[in-house]
C-alpha positions in Angstrom: 64.0 247.8 13.3 62.9 247.7 16.9 64.2 244.7 18.5 60.9 243.1 20.6 59.8 239.8 20.2 57.9 239.3 17.3 60.0 241.4 14.7 61.6 239.4 12.1 64.3 239.6 9.6 63.8 237.6 6.2 66.0 236.5 3.4 66.9 234.3 0.6 69.9 232.4 -0.7 70.4 230.9 -4.3 71.2 227.5 -4.7 72.3 228.2 -8.1 76.1 227.3 -7.9 77.8 229.5 -10.4 75.1 231.1 -12.8 71.7 232.5 -12.0 70.3 231.3 -15.3 67.1 229.2 -15.5 65.4 227.1 -12.6 66.8 226.0 -9.3 66.0 226.2 -5.3 66.0 229.0 -3.3 66.0 228.9 0.6 64.4 231.3 2.5 65.7 232.4 6.3 63.4 233.9 8.8 65.1 235.0 12.2 63.4 236.9 15.4 65.6 239.5 16.6 64.7 239.4 20.0 65.0 235.6 20.6 67.1 234.6 17.7 64.3 231.9 16.7 64.9 231.1 13.0 63.4 229.1 10.7 64.1 227.9 7.0 62.3 226.9 3.9 62.7 226.1 0.3 60.9 227.1 -2.6 61.4 226.7 -6.4 62.2 230.0 -8.0 61.0 232.0 -5.6 57.6 233.0 -7.3 55.5 235.3 -5.3 53.1 232.4 -4.1 55.6 230.1 -3.4 57.4 232.6 -0.8 53.8 233.5 0.4 53.1 229.8 1.1 56.1 229.2 2.7 55.9 232.8 4.9 52.4 231.7 6.0 53.9 228.1 6.8 56.3 229.5 9.0 53.8 232.0 10.7 51.7 229.4 11.9 54.6 227.3 13.3 56.1 229.9 15.2 55.6 230.2 19.2 54.8 234.0 19.2 53.0 236.0 16.6 55.1 238.1 14.0 54.7 241.9 14.6 57.3 243.2 12.3 58.8 241.8 9.1 62.3 243.5 7.6 63.4 242.3 3.8 65.7 243.4 1.3 64.6 244.9 -1.9 64.2 241.5 -4.0 61.2 240.7 -5.8 60.6 237.4 -3.6 59.8 240.0 -0.9 58.5 243.2 -2.8 55.5 242.2 -4.0 51.9 242.7 -3.5 50.9 239.1 -3.0 52.8 239.3 0.2 52.6 242.6 1.5 48.8 242.2 1.0 49.0 239.2 3.3 50.9 240.9 5.9 49.0 244.2 5.8 45.6 243.3 4.7 44.3 241.9 8.6 43.2 243.0 11.7 46.5 243.7 13.1 48.8 244.6 10.1 52.4 243.6 10.5 54.8 246.4 10.3 56.8 246.5 7.2 60.5 247.9 6.5 63.4 246.9 4.3 66.9 247.6 3.9 68.4 250.3 1.8 69.8 249.1 -1.5 73.4 247.6 -1.5 73.6 247.7 2.4 73.8 244.0 3.9 74.4 245.3 7.3 70.9 246.6 7.5 69.8 243.0 7.7 72.8 241.5 9.7 70.9 239.3 12.0 69.4 237.1 9.2 72.4 237.3 6.8 74.4 235.4 9.9 71.7 233.0 10.2 71.8 232.4 6.2 75.6 231.0 7.0 74.3 228.6 9.8 71.4 227.3 7.8 71.3 227.1 3.7 75.1 227.5 3.6 76.6 225.2 6.5 73.6 222.5 5.2 73.6 222.7 1.5 76.7 224.4 0.6 77.3 226.6 -2.5 76.4 223.7 -5.3 73.5 224.1 -7.6 70.1 222.3 -6.7 68.1 222.3 -9.8 66.2 219.2 -8.8 62.5 220.6 -7.8 61.8 217.2 -5.9 64.4 218.3 -3.4 62.1 221.5 -2.6 60.0 219.0 0.1 63.3 217.4 1.2 64.9 220.3 2.1 61.7 221.7 3.8 61.4 218.6 5.8 65.2 219.1 6.7 64.6 222.3 7.9 61.5 221.8 9.8 61.5 218.6 11.1 65.4 218.3 12.0 67.7 221.5 11.5 65.2 223.5 12.9 64.5 222.2 16.4 68.0 221.1 16.5 69.4 224.8 16.1 66.3 226.8 18.2 66.2 224.3 21.1 69.7 223.1 21.7 72.4 225.3 19.7 73.1 228.4 21.5 74.3 231.9 20.4 75.6 235.0 21.5 74.0 238.1 21.0 75.4 241.7 20.6 74.7 244.0 23.5 76.8 247.0 23.2 79.2 248.3 20.3 81.4 251.5 20.6 84.4 252.8 18.7 88.0 252.8 20.8 90.3 254.5 19.1 90.6 252.7 15.5 88.8 249.8 16.5 85.1 248.7 17.3 84.7 247.4 20.6 81.8 244.3 20.7 79.9 243.3 24.0 78.2 240.1 23.4 75.4 238.4 26.1 75.9 234.9 27.5 75.3 231.9 25.3 71.9 230.9 24.9 69.6 228.5 22.6 66.2 230.6 21.1 64.3 228.2 23.6 66.0 229.7 26.6 65.2 233.1 25.4 61.7 232.7 24.7 61.2 230.9 28.2 62.9 233.9 29.8 60.5 236.3 27.8 57.5 237.7 29.6 55.7 238.4 26.1 55.5 234.6 25.8 52.0 233.7 27.4 52.0 230.6 30.1 50.4 228.1 27.8 52.9 228.9 25.0 55.7 228.1 27.4 54.1 224.8 28.4 54.0 223.9 25.0 57.3 224.8 24.0 58.4 222.9 27.2 56.7 219.8 26.2 58.3 220.0 23.0 61.7 220.4 24.3 61.4 217.6 26.7 60.0 215.3 23.7 63.3 215.8 21.7 66.8 214.3 21.4 69.7 216.4 20.2 71.3 213.2 18.9 68.6 211.8 17.2 68.2 215.3 15.6 71.9 215.4 14.6 71.5 212.0 12.9 68.4 213.0 11.2 70.1 216.1 9.7 72.8 213.7 8.2 70.3 211.2 7.1 68.0 213.7 5.1 71.1 215.6 3.9 72.2 212.5 1.9 68.7 212.2 0.3 68.9 216.1 -0.8 72.9 216.1 -2.2 72.5 212.6 -3.7 
């Protein structure tokens, strides 16, 4: 997929422990290829309407419009409910999907899956539906702002084969916020709003909120 601003990869993570049977919580991860801006949401049983609701919520909170949307072949993404929402609009979102059994096709969001649901919530089973709003609060109000405004990451710029090994070159570490502020596709108004939000946040307070909210989820 083209890596311009607004081109997103999306994936889901099952909080099922050792078994996919019965009901449990799923995490949804959305990441922008150009800026690395990432959002997470939780749903119960990854039903199409729940995934649509959270995808709509993510779109409403993003500081840029969604232009492209790339996902795997899971039923949570490959359904008419979500596709209609993304396609039946004045400016349809470009949809692409990864090849079956090719996780590298979604490498950007796969990496964020580790940083978001796995690093925060681990590999245990989450089978209490009351945890869904708690996890959404954690993602939207604590971990998301901490991650997007204060935790830098590197982006791969070049990759080539040299003999028997791959050589990779990355850019300088930057936060998603810094990448957005340097992007000329973001309007001056949106940049002012981002700057105001950044100046209102305290990374130490956000980190404390993450720990506090995690205790409520993993009790």
